[in-house]
N, C-alpha and C positions, 0 to 999 in steps of 0.2 A: 815550731807554725809551720801545718800542714803546707806542703809546696805545691800538692794535688791542682791539677786543672780544675776551674771548676765549669762545669757548663750550666745552662738551665736551659730548658726545651719550654718552651710555652704553647698551645696548640687547643685549637678549639674541638677535636679531635684525636682520641686518642684510644689503643685496645688496650685494657676490651671495655673503656667505660663506655665510650661513644664510636662506635664503626662505622659513619658514613661514606667514606673515601678507604681505599687499598693503604693510601698513604698511613691512618690511623695509626697499622699494624706496625709499620713501619717506623714508626715513632716508638712506639713500644719498641722495639727490637734496638735502635739506637738509643735508644735510652737501659738499654742494659750491657749494651757492649761496651758504650761507653766508661759505665758503673767496673764494669770487669776488666778493663782498661787502665785504672789507678785513677779517674775522675772521679772526682765529686760531685753528683749528681742531685737536679731538684728539677719537678714538673711541678705544670703550672696550668688548669683549664678551666673551663665554666661548670658549675655544679647547677648541670641544667638536671630539670626535673626525670627524667626519663634514665638518672643514674639512680640504681637500688644504692640506698645507704647500708644497712643492713648486711646487705650482701659482701657491700665490699668492705666494709666496716669503718666506714666513714667517718670520722668524730672533730668535733669542734677542735680547730688548738689557741687556748683562753689568751693566751700571750700575744698573739697575732687579733686579737678584741679590736675594736674601736677604731678601725679604717674605714673612713667617711671621701667616697670621693663624690667633687666639687666638678659640675658640667654646667653650664652657663647660667650659673648662679643657684642650680642645685645641688643638694646634696642627698650622695643615696647612699647610704651603710651596707660593706660584708663585713657577711661571716666568712671567717677562712678554715674549711674543715683540709683535713689530710687523710691521708689513706696508704698504705706500704702494697707498693707495687709486686700484684703474684708472681712467688720463687725470685722474690730480688729484694735487696737489701738497700731501696733507695724509697721516697715518699716523692708521692705526687699531692697537690697543696690545691685544690678547687675553692671557687670563687659562688659564694653563694649572697645571691637578692631575694627578697621574695618577690618579689614585681616580675621580675625581669628575668631569675634563672630556673625559679620554680617549676616553671610550667611544663602537661606532660609530652608535649613535643618541643622538638629543637628551633627549626626556623619554621615552620609553616604548621599552621592549625590543623586540626583533621580532617577537614575540606581542604587540603593542599594549598591555603590562600598562604603566601610568604607574610612573616607577622609587620605590620606600620613599622615598628620600631628595633626591628636588628639595626638599625641603624647606630640609636643611640642606645643596645645589649654592647655594639661591637665597641662605641668608646667606653663605656663603663666596663666591661675588660681587662681591654688594652690600658685602661690608664688604671684600674685598681691589680689587674698582676705586676707596673711598676710600682707603685704603691705599698705593696707587699715582699715588695725585694726592698726595698729602700726599710721598712720593718724589720727585715728578718735581718740589716748589719752583713748582711753572707756580699759580696760583691764579684759576678759574674764575669769571666772570663771571654766567654763567647755566651751567645742567646742566639738560642735556635729559632724562629717564629716559623709554623708552620697551619697553614690555614687562614680563608681567604678573612675570618673574625680577628686574625691579627698582624694585619696590612696596617695600621697606626705606628704600633710602636717601632719600628725602626724612623720613623720621624721623627715621634716622641724623642725618643733617645738625642734624638742628634738637634733639637731644637728645645721644649720647653723642657727637656731635663737632663739638658747637657751640661748644666755644671750640677750637675748630682755625684756626688765621690761617688757613692755605690757602682755606676755606670761610666768612670771616667776612661776606665779603660778597656772596657770589655768591646767584641767583634760582632756584626752583628748578622746571622745567616740566616734569608728568607726558600722559603721553597715556594715556586708554582707548584699549584695542584690542579686538579681536573675542576673547570667551571661547573660548578652544582647549583648556581641561580642565573634567570636570565631576567629577574626585575629588577629594580632599579632602589636604592637606598630613599629617605624620604628627600626632599628639596633642604630640610637644614642640618644636615646631613653634614658639612662641612662649618657649619655656624657650632655645630655641636664638639664638633671636633678641635676647634683654637681652645678649648681649654681656659676657660677666662683669660682672652688677647694675649695667650702665650706658643700659638702658632701662629705663623701667617699665612697672607691669602697665597703667596708664590709656592710655599712648601706645600699648602695644600693643591698646589696647580695638576697630579699627577693621578690624584681620584676623585677628580671633577667631574667625573663619566657617571659616578654614583651607583654602579655597579660591581660584580664579580672580580671583570676581567683591571676594573680599573682600583681594586683593592689590594690584586696580586700586581701589576704596577707599583704602583706607590709603594705599597714592600718592601720589592725587589729596586725601587731604586735607590734606598736611604740603607739595605742592606750592605754592606762588605763585602758579603759573596750572595751569589742568589745558584740555587739546586733547583731541579725540574723531577717530580713528585711522579710525573704518570707517561706515559708513552703517549698521549694527545691534549698537551698543552695547546691552551689556544694562541693558532699558526703567527697571528700580528703578535702576540708576547713572545714566543718565541723567538722569532727574527730578531724582536729590538734588544734581548739581552743572553742570546747565541755568544756575544763579543763586546762586551762591553771596559772600555780603557780600563785597568786600575781596578775590576772588578771579578774577582773568583767567581768561577763559573763551574757548576760539575753539572754533564749532561745525563739525563734519561737515561738508563739503561737497565732491561727486563732483568739482564744477569749479575747489574752490579754489587758487588762486594760490598758489605759497608762499612769495608777498615775505611775504602776510600771517602766516608765523611768522615773518621778517625784522622785520616792525613789532614780534611780540609782545616780539623780543626785547630792541629797541631800546628798548622801553618797559617793560622792567622793570629795564635794566641804566639809565638816567638815575639 
């Protein structure tokens, strides 16, 4: 039986597939570095319509077919696709849905208008990612979440998914990155995030402002460790999470040696 530590990267942006922020490239480098340091690595991200399937050699994973995500009594089918990260022997899994991820734009339309259903897309991605891991039957030791769209995952693991054996021993790292939108998510976002009443209003409290900052706050609140992936995080968030009792914090440094992340993963998984 393998004794390698298992690390799962869940991100809404990862180079070379989506490069909306500078941390997209860091996630690529962290995945490769972790893989090179004798860890079992897998990555999950949305299959946005901007990702060229032929160029990146994506193909459907038949054994993972049949995943349906239930949100507010509606079922949403997912197709899981996979590609090998260029120049690395590790796999990136893409969550695809015809209605929500196959658009020609990521979070805003051609006029720059923020999609009204970005909140639902976020819930779908977060729950879909965790359902995919369940179907893997691959319990990660560390889950590193980055990007506002992953903000619900730490809370889901501590609430709706806390009894799932695949997540029973994992630790969660959440990266606070650049604030990329000023709009608010739809008013029904918190209701959608209850995922069939398995999440309480109290657990959703950090997300109540329904904006980019709230998604970061929620992710960081429920994570075991917080890292800063930008030199200019929201000032209030930076002060709020710079020193939190019982939570490891890795501050941003333009010259940061990524081995600091490897040490963080090692410390969390002891």
